C-alpha positions in Angstrom: -1.8 3.4 18.7 -1.0 1.3 21.8 -3.2 3.5 24.0 -6.2 2.3 22.0 -5.9 -1.0 24.0 -7.9 -3.0 21.4 -7.1 -6.5 20.3 -5.5 -5.2 17.1 -3.5 -2.6 19.0 -2.2 -5.3 21.3 -1.2 -7.4 18.3 0.7 -4.4 16.8 2.4 -3.8 20.1 3.5 -7.4 20.4 4.7 -7.8 16.8 5.9 -4.3 15.7 6.9 -2.3 18.8 10.6 -3.2 18.6 10.7 -2.2 14.9 9.0 1.2 15.5 11.4 2.0 18.4 14.4 1.7 16.0 15.5 4.7 14.0 14.8 2.9 10.7 11.9 4.0 8.6 9.2 1.3 8.3 6.9 1.4 5.4 3.3 0.3 5.7 2.6 -1.4 2.3 -0.1 -3.7 3.4 -1.9 -1.1 5.5 -1.9 1.5 2.7 -3.1 -1.1 0.2 -6.1 -1.8 2.5 -6.6 2.0 2.9 -6.8 2.3 -0.9 -9.8 0.0 -0.9 -11.5 1.6 2.2 -10.8 5.2 1.3 -9.5 5.6 -2.3 -9.7 9.4 -1.9 -6.5 9.2 0.2 -4.5 8.7 -3.0 -3.8 10.6 -6.2 -4.4 8.3 -9.2 -3.6 8.1 -12.9 -4.5 5.7 -15.7 -1.7 3.6 -16.9 -1.2 0.5 -19.1 0.1 -2.1 -16.6 1.6 -5.5 -17.3 3.3 -8.1 -15.1 6.5 -9.9 -16.2 5.6 -13.6 -16.2 8.9 -14.7 -17.7 11.3 -16.6 -15.4 14.2 -14.4 -14.4 15.2 -11.5 -12.2 12.1 -9.4 -13.1 9.6 -12.2 -12.6 6.4 -10.8 -11.0 7.4 -7.1 -11.5 4.6 -4.8 -12.5 5.5 -2.4 -15.3 3.4 0.6 -16.2 3.4 3.2 -19.0 1.2 5.7 -20.7 1.4 4.0 -24.1 1.7 0.4 -25.3 5.1 -1.2 -25.7 6.3 -4.3 -27.5 5.7 -7.4 -25.5 2.8 -6.0 -23.5 0.0 -6.7 -25.9 -2.2 -8.2 -23.2 -1.6 -5.4 -20.7 -4.6 -3.6 -19.3 -5.3 0.1 -18.7 -6.1 0.6 -15.0 -6.2 3.3 -12.3 -2.9 3.3 -10.4 -2.9 4.9 -7.0 0.1 6.9 -5.8 1.0 9.8 -3.5 -1.0 9.1 -0.4 -2.3 11.8 1.9 -0.2 10.5 4.8 -1.8 12.6 7.6 -5.3 11.5 6.7 -4.1 7.9 6.3 -2.6 7.9 9.8 -5.8 9.4 11.3 -7.8 6.7 9.6 -5.4 4.0 10.7 -5.5 5.1 14.3 -9.3 5.6 14.2 -9.7 2.0 12.9 -7.4 0.6 15.6 -9.4 2.3 18.3 -12.6 0.7 17.1 -13.3 -2.4 19.2 
């Protein structure tokens, strides 16, 4: 990625190089979310009823999904939920985009 020497690659080097040199695994939530918009075919998807907990408490803001309605989720919507990314294709796309000036 760093060899791309683009403005974005330089930002990644400055902000993330220390994290990637560690032995910890770093997930790319924001990057995969953007990839889901750019290239939705990278993901498997399924239709689920999804609701967000809006009640104050420990689960506030948590998304909950299921295949059938449940009590308390009367306003939930049925949507396509992406999962199981094709990681190799994602990394190829990610690096390709970083190399673009």
